[in-house]
C-alpha positions as CSV (number, residue, x, y, z in Angstrom):
1,M,0.0,0.0,0.0
2,K,1.3,3.4,-0.9
3,L,1.3,5.8,2.0
4,R,1.1,9.5,1.8
5,F,2.3,11.8,4.5
6,R,0.5,15.1,4.8
7,N,1.4,18.3,6.7
8,M,-1.1,19.2,9.5
9,V,-2.1,22.8,10.0
10,L,-3.4,24.3,13.2
11,P,-6.5,26.5,12.7
12,M,-6.3,30.0,14.1
13,L,-8.2,30.4,17.4
14,A,-10.4,33.3,16.2
15,G,-11.6,31.3,13.2
16,A,-12.2,28.3,15.3
17,L,-14.5,30.1,17.6
18,A,-16.9,30.8,14.7
19,F,-16.4,27.7,12.5
20,S,-15.3,25.1,15.0
21,C,-16.9,22.3,12.9
22,E,-15.1,23.3,9.7
23,K,-11.4,23.0,8.8
24,K,-9.6,26.2,7.9
25,E,-8.7,27.2,4.4
26,M,-5.0,27.7,4.8
27,E,-2.0,28.0,2.5
28,E,1.5,29.3,2.2
29,L,2.8,31.3,-0.7
30,S,6.5,31.7,-1.3
31,P,7.7,35.3,-1.7
32,S,8.4,34.6,-5.4
33,A,4.9,33.4,-5.9
34,A,3.1,36.4,-4.4
35,M,2.6,38.8,-7.2
36,S,2.9,42.4,-6.2
37,A,1.4,44.4,-9.1
38,E,-1.4,44.0,-11.6
39,T,-0.5,43.1,-15.2
40,S,-2.4,43.6,-18.4
41,Q,-2.1,40.0,-19.6
42,N,-4.6,39.6,-22.5
43,A,-6.3,42.9,-21.4
44,T,-8.7,44.8,-23.6
45,A,-10.5,48.1,-22.8
46,N,-10.9,48.1,-19.0
47,H,-10.0,44.5,-18.6
48,I,-6.9,44.0,-16.4
49,F,-6.9,40.3,-17.3
50,E,-8.9,38.1,-19.6
51,E,-8.6,34.3,-20.2
52,T,-10.8,32.8,-22.8
53,F,-8.8,29.6,-23.4
54,E,-8.7,30.2,-27.1
55,G,-4.8,30.2,-27.3
56,S,-2.4,27.3,-27.2
57,T,-1.7,27.8,-23.4
58,A,-3.7,29.2,-20.5
59,F,-2.9,31.5,-17.5
60,A,0.4,32.7,-18.9
61,G,2.4,34.5,-16.2
62,R,-0.1,33.4,-13.5
63,H,0.8,31.4,-10.4
64,K,-0.7,27.9,-10.9
65,Q,-1.3,25.5,-8.0
66,F,-1.7,22.2,-9.8
67,G,-0.3,19.0,-8.2
68,T,-1.4,16.4,-10.9
69,S,-1.6,16.1,-14.7
70,Y,-5.4,16.2,-14.6
71,A,-5.7,19.2,-12.2
72,F,-6.1,21.5,-15.2
73,Q,-6.7,20.9,-18.9
74,M,-8.0,22.9,-21.9
75,V,-11.0,21.1,-23.5
76,T,-13.4,21.5,-26.4
77,N,-16.5,20.3,-24.6
78,P,-18.4,21.9,-22.9
79,V,-17.6,25.5,-23.9
80,F,-19.4,28.7,-23.0
81,R,-18.0,30.9,-25.8
82,G,-15.5,30.1,-28.6
83,A,-13.9,26.7,-29.1
84,K,-12.4,25.8,-25.7
85,S,-12.8,26.1,-21.9
86,G,-10.7,25.3,-18.8
87,R,-11.3,22.0,-16.9
88,F,-10.3,21.8,-13.2
89,E,-10.3,18.4,-11.4
90,L,-9.6,17.6,-7.8
91,R,-9.6,14.1,-6.1
92,S,-9.6,13.3,-2.4
93,G,-6.3,11.4,-2.6
94,D,-4.4,14.2,-4.3
95,A,-1.1,15.3,-2.7
96,L,-1.3,18.6,-0.9
97,V,-0.3,21.7,-2.9
98,A,0.6,24.8,-0.8
99,N,-0.6,22.9,2.3
100,G,-4.0,22.2,0.9
101,T,-6.0,19.9,-1.5
102,R,-6.4,22.3,-4.3
103,A,-6.3,22.9,-8.1
104,E,-6.3,26.7,-8.2
105,V,-4.8,29.7,-10.1
106,I,-4.0,33.2,-8.8
107,V,-5.7,35.1,-11.6
108,A,-5.4,38.6,-10.3
109,D,-2.5,40.2,-8.4
110,P,-3.2,42.3,-5.3
111,A,-5.7,45.0,-6.3
112,T,-4.2,48.5,-6.5
113,N,-7.6,50.1,-6.4
114,K,-10.5,49.3,-4.0
115,D,-12.9,49.3,-7.0
116,R,-12.6,46.1,-8.9
117,W,-14.7,43.9,-11.2
118,Y,-14.5,40.1,-11.7
119,S,-16.4,37.6,-13.8
120,F,-16.4,34.0,-15.1
121,A,-18.7,31.4,-16.5
122,A,-18.9,28.1,-14.6
123,Y,-20.2,24.7,-15.6
124,F,-21.0,22.0,-12.9
125,P,-21.2,18.6,-14.5
126,A,-23.8,16.4,-12.8
127,K,-21.7,13.3,-13.4
128,D,-18.6,14.5,-11.6
129,Y,-20.0,17.1,-9.2
130,A,-22.3,15.2,-6.8
131,S,-23.8,17.0,-3.8
132,D,-21.4,16.9,-0.8
133,S,-21.9,18.1,2.7
134,G,-18.3,19.3,2.8
135,S,-17.6,22.8,1.3
136,E,-15.2,23.5,-1.5
137,L,-14.1,27.0,-2.6
138,I,-14.4,27.8,-6.2
139,S,-13.2,31.4,-5.9
140,Q,-11.5,33.3,-3.1
141,W,-10.1,36.8,-2.6
142,W,-6.9,35.8,-0.8
143,Q,-5.1,38.0,1.7
144,T,-3.2,35.9,4.2
145,S,-1.9,32.5,5.2
146,G,-3.0,30.7,8.3
147,S,-6.7,31.8,8.3
148,T,-9.9,31.4,6.4
149,Q,-10.1,34.2,3.9
150,A,-12.4,37.2,4.5
151,T,-14.4,36.7,1.3
152,S,-14.8,33.5,-0.7
153,L,-17.3,31.8,-3.0
154,R,-18.0,28.1,-2.1
155,V,-20.4,25.3,-2.8
156,R,-21.9,23.1,-0.1
157,Q,-24.7,20.6,-0.7
158,D,-25.3,22.0,-4.2
159,R,-25.8,25.5,-2.7
160,L,-23.7,28.5,-3.8
161,I,-22.6,30.4,-0.7
162,L,-20.8,33.7,-0.3
163,R,-18.8,33.9,2.9
164,T,-17.7,37.4,3.7
165,G,-16.8,39.8,6.5
166,N,-13.8,41.7,8.1
167,N,-13.2,39.5,11.2
168,A,-12.4,35.8,11.1
169,S,-14.6,35.2,14.1
170,S,-17.7,36.7,12.7
171,L,-17.8,35.9,8.9
172,K,-21.3,35.7,7.4
173,E,-22.5,33.2,5.0
174,I,-25.0,34.3,2.3
175,D,-26.9,31.6,0.4
176,L,-27.0,32.5,-3.3
177,G,-29.2,29.6,-4.2
178,Q,-29.0,26.2,-5.8
179,I,-26.3,25.6,-8.4
180,T,-27.6,24.5,-11.8
181,K,-25.8,21.5,-13.3
182,D,-25.0,20.6,-16.9
183,T,-25.5,24.2,-18.1
184,W,-23.3,27.3,-18.1
185,Q,-23.9,30.0,-15.5
186,E,-22.1,33.4,-15.9
187,Y,-21.3,35.4,-12.7
188,V,-20.2,39.0,-12.5
189,F,-18.9,40.5,-9.3
190,H,-18.4,44.2,-8.5
191,F,-16.3,44.9,-5.4
192,I,-15.4,47.9,-3.3
193,H,-12.6,46.1,-1.3
194,S,-12.7,47.6,2.2
195,Y,-12.3,46.7,5.8
196,G,-14.9,49.4,6.7
197,S,-18.5,50.1,6.2
198,D,-17.9,51.5,2.6
199,G,-17.3,47.9,1.4
200,L,-19.5,46.7,-1.4
201,I,-20.2,43.4,-3.1
202,E,-22.6,43.2,-6.1
203,I,-23.3,39.9,-7.8
204,W,-25.1,39.1,-11.1
205,R,-26.0,35.7,-12.4
206,N,-26.8,35.4,-16.0
207,G,-27.5,39.1,-16.2
208,T,-29.8,39.3,-13.1
209,K,-28.5,40.9,-10.0
210,I,-28.9,38.5,-7.1
211,L,-27.0,40.3,-4.3
212,T,-26.1,43.8,-3.0
213,H,-24.1,43.5,0.2
214,K,-22.6,46.4,2.0
215,G,-20.0,46.4,4.8
216,G,-16.4,45.2,5.5
217,N,-15.3,42.4,3.1
218,M,-11.6,42.2,3.8
219,Y,-9.2,42.0,6.7
220,D,-7.3,45.1,7.8
221,T,-4.2,44.1,5.9
222,K,-3.0,44.0,2.3
223,M,-5.4,44.1,-0.7
224,P,-6.5,40.7,-1.9
225,N,-5.4,38.5,-4.8
226,W,-8.1,36.7,-6.7
227,K,-8.1,32.9,-7.1
228,I,-10.3,30.5,-9.0
229,G,-10.4,26.7,-9.2
230,I,-11.2,24.1,-6.6
231,Y,-10.0,24.0,-3.0
232,K,-11.4,21.5,-0.5
233,A,-10.1,21.9,3.0
234,S,-12.0,18.8,4.3
235,W,-9.8,16.6,2.1
236,N,-6.6,17.9,3.7
237,S,-6.6,15.2,6.3
238,G,-10.1,13.7,6.0
239,S,-12.8,12.6,3.7
240,T,-16.4,13.5,2.7
241,S,-19.2,11.7,0.8
242,T,-17.5,12.4,-2.6
243,T,-14.0,11.7,-3.9
244,K,-13.9,13.8,-7.1
245,R,-14.8,17.3,-8.2
246,V,-14.8,18.5,-11.8
247,L,-15.5,22.1,-12.6
248,Y,-15.3,24.0,-15.9
249,F,-14.5,27.7,-16.3
250,D,-14.6,30.0,-19.3
251,N,-14.3,33.8,-20.0
252,I,-12.5,34.7,-16.9
253,R,-12.1,38.5,-16.5
254,V,-10.8,41.1,-14.2
255,G,-11.9,44.7,-14.7
256,N,-10.4,48.0,-13.3
257,E,-12.3,50.8,-11.6
258,R,-13.5,52.1,-14.9
259,A,-15.1,48.8,-16.0
260,S,-18.9,48.3,-16.1
261,F,-21.2,45.4,-16.0
262,N,-21.6,45.4,-19.8
263,E,-17.8,45.1,-20.2
264,M,-17.6,42.2,-17.8
265,S,-20.6,40.2,-19.1
266,S,-20.2,38.1,-22.3
267,S,-23.4,39.5,-23.6
268,G,-21.9,42.9,-23.9
269,S,-25.3,44.5,-23.8
270,T,-27.4,46.4,-21.3
271,T,-29.1,44.0,-18.9
272,T,-32.0,44.7,-16.7
273,V,-31.2,43.8,-13.1
274,V,-33.3,43.4,-10.0
275,S,-33.5,46.6,-8.0
276,Q,-32.1,46.5,-4.5
277,P,-33.5,48.4,-1.5
278,A,-31.0,50.2,0.8
279,P,-29.3,47.6,3.0
280,T,-28.8,47.9,6.8
281,T,-25.2,48.6,7.5
282,T,-22.9,49.0,10.5
283,T,-19.5,50.6,10.9
284,S,-18.5,48.1,13.6
285,P,-15.6,46.0,12.3
286,T,-16.7,43.0,14.4
287,T,-20.3,42.8,13.2
288,T,-21.2,41.5,9.8
289,T,-23.9,43.4,7.9
290,A,-27.1,42.1,6.5
291,P,-27.4,41.5,2.8
292,S,-30.1,43.3,0.9
293,T,-32.1,41.7,-1.9
294,T,-35.6,41.6,-3.3
295,T,-35.0,38.2,-4.8
296,S,-34.5,36.5,-1.4
297,Q,-37.5,34.2,-1.6
298,V,-38.1,30.6,-0.4
299,A,-38.5,28.4,-3.4
300,G,-39.8,25.5,-1.4
301,I,-39.1,23.2,1.6
302,T,-37.3,19.9,1.4
303,L,-37.8,17.0,3.9
304,V,-34.4,15.7,5.1
305,N,-33.8,12.3,6.7
306,A,-31.7,13.6,9.6
307,G,-30.4,10.1,10.3
308,T,-28.7,9.8,6.9
309,E,-28.5,13.5,6.0
310,K,-30.2,12.7,2.7
311,D,-33.0,14.7,1.0
312,V,-36.2,12.7,0.9
313,L,-38.8,14.8,-0.9
314,K,-40.0,18.2,-1.8
315,L,-42.8,19.1,0.7
316,T,-46.2,19.6,-0.8
317,N,-49.5,20.8,0.7
318,G,-51.5,17.9,2.1
319,A,-48.5,15.5,2.2
320,T,-48.6,12.6,4.6
321,L,-45.2,11.6,6.1
322,S,-45.0,8.1,7.5
323,F,-42.3,7.2,10.0
324,S,-42.6,3.5,9.0
325,A,-42.4,4.3,5.2
326,L,-39.5,6.7,5.7
327,G,-37.7,4.3,8.0
328,T,-36.8,6.9,10.5
329,T,-38.3,9.3,13.1
330,K,-35.4,11.7,12.6
331,L,-36.8,14.4,10.4
332,N,-35.8,18.0,9.5
333,F,-37.1,20.6,7.0
334,R,-34.8,22.8,4.9
335,A,-35.8,26.0,3.2
336,D,-34.7,26.0,-0.5
337,L,-33.7,29.5,-1.6
338,N,-33.5,31.0,-5.0
339,A,-31.3,33.9,-3.8
340,G,-29.3,35.1,-0.8
341,V,-31.0,35.9,2.5
342,G,-29.9,37.0,6.0
343,S,-32.0,34.5,7.8
344,V,-35.1,32.3,7.6
345,K,-37.8,32.2,10.3
346,F,-39.6,28.9,10.7
347,E,-43.0,28.6,12.5
348,L,-44.3,25.1,13.1
349,K,-47.8,24.7,14.5
350,G,-49.9,21.6,15.3
351,A,-49.2,18.5,17.3
352,M,-45.9,20.2,18.2
353,S,-45.1,23.9,18.1
354,R,-41.7,25.4,17.3
355,T,-40.4,28.8,16.2
356,Y,-36.8,29.0,15.1
357,T,-34.7,31.5,13.1
358,D,-31.7,30.1,11.2
359,N,-29.0,32.6,10.2
360,A,-26.8,30.5,8.0
361,A,-27.2,27.9,5.2
362,P,-28.5,25.3,5.2
363,H,-31.5,26.9,6.8
364,A,-33.4,24.2,8.7
365,L,-36.3,24.1,11.1
366,F,-34.4,22.0,13.7
367,G,-31.1,23.6,13.0
368,D,-27.8,22.0,11.8
369,D,-24.1,22.2,12.5
370,G,-23.3,24.0,9.2
371,R,-21.8,20.9,7.7
372,G,-24.9,19.0,6.8
373,N,-25.6,17.3,10.2
374,Y,-29.4,17.8,10.3
375,Y,-30.0,15.8,13.5
376,Y,-28.8,18.8,15.5
377,G,-31.7,19.5,17.8
378,N,-32.4,15.8,18.8
379,L,-36.1,16.4,18.4
380,T,-38.7,13.9,17.2
381,M,-42.1,15.2,16.0
382,P,-45.2,13.4,17.4
383,A,-47.8,12.1,15.0
384,G,-50.5,14.6,14.1
385,T,-51.3,17.4,11.7
386,Y,-49.0,20.4,11.1
387,T,-48.6,23.8,9.4
388,L,-45.1,25.0,8.6
389,T,-44.3,28.5,7.5
390,A,-40.9,29.7,6.4
391,T,-40.2,33.4,6.0
392,P,-37.0,34.8,4.5
393,Y,-35.5,38.1,5.9
394,S,-32.8,40.3,4.6
395,G,-31.1,40.6,8.0
396,S,-30.0,38.1,10.6
397,N,-32.3,36.9,13.4
398,G,-35.4,37.8,11.4
399,S,-34.5,41.4,11.0
400,G,-34.6,43.7,8.0
401,T,-37.0,43.3,5.1
402,A,-39.3,40.2,5.1
403,G,-39.6,38.3,1.9
404,T,-42.5,36.2,0.7
405,P,-43.3,33.4,3.1
406,V,-44.3,29.9,2.1
407,T,-46.7,27.7,4.1
408,Y,-47.3,24.0,3.9
409,S,-49.9,21.8,5.7
410,F,-49.0,18.1,6.2
411,T,-49.6,15.1,8.4
412,V,-47.1,13.0,10.3
413,K,-48.1,9.4,11.2
414,N,-46.3,6.4,12.7
């Protein structure tokens, strides 16, 4: 048997206080690898960087963190635009690269202006991107070794999640909705990189704005690099329910402070976006700010077998849930969102009553540990009739603007 020896890393205490159940995203960059100034590789107009994979090589002059021959390849199928795209692959048994299980590229050097634009198209193949309770980062704005980064984009249980803040002990997770597989999705990001209350993150998906978030989005240190690819911290010294991740990228762009949405989007045309109300903000560097969005609605509720952590069915009005048919009495109910929210308030009435507000994805009636463990409250529902209402809010703890609630009536029997 071939044995692999891995370096172990110690999580920072501050990050551990907030995310004790999740391994830290850590890495070390040699001085020669840390790029100190932005370049104009493949730049056009207000693009600082552009990679369309149409040349003979990709990411020229960029720092690549690939540990295997399959970590990155240029392929002809699927493609978003043109003839080729970039294919990233990561496996649970891969040797560590920069102290982590990763296949990543530092696309943009440390920003020299707080106002920056970023965009890419992503394709999640259903065959090689199964749902996993362990998170993986697909994009991160990297500042420092030895700590989880202040802002990152990750996928957990097929949900796209933005984690952001300015303090490692109080980073906020914003659920951006379910990823769509076997089809291309284009994302545009507009940042005002800041430790203070003037920070801004705007996100568009396929031309529709899905998030406006104000407040600190970086640590009080150097400006961030931008990385894309796959990084899975839970594979550094452990395992999850999957062993392989494949992700395709195309049309990767970085824009300067003069760039616009139209220049970053591949459509290159004016796009109508969802209007955003003024968000609630705070100047406190230790308190995360609530996201603001009018698209933060509950798309439905999924019944989860909390014994196996597996989805059972989409809840419908008038449904009958049988403990004997399900093979378990350990149930939980997850709100499925089509955009980011600050919190979801659950109100259960009937044979058992419960009111609970969940501030972080996955949002569940009986809570969870943030890593897909749904049997968190150790509660069993008695047989009887129930009504469950889930209401999304723009702020944490049921604060801010209330979205459209959904209500389901159902029966539980033995």
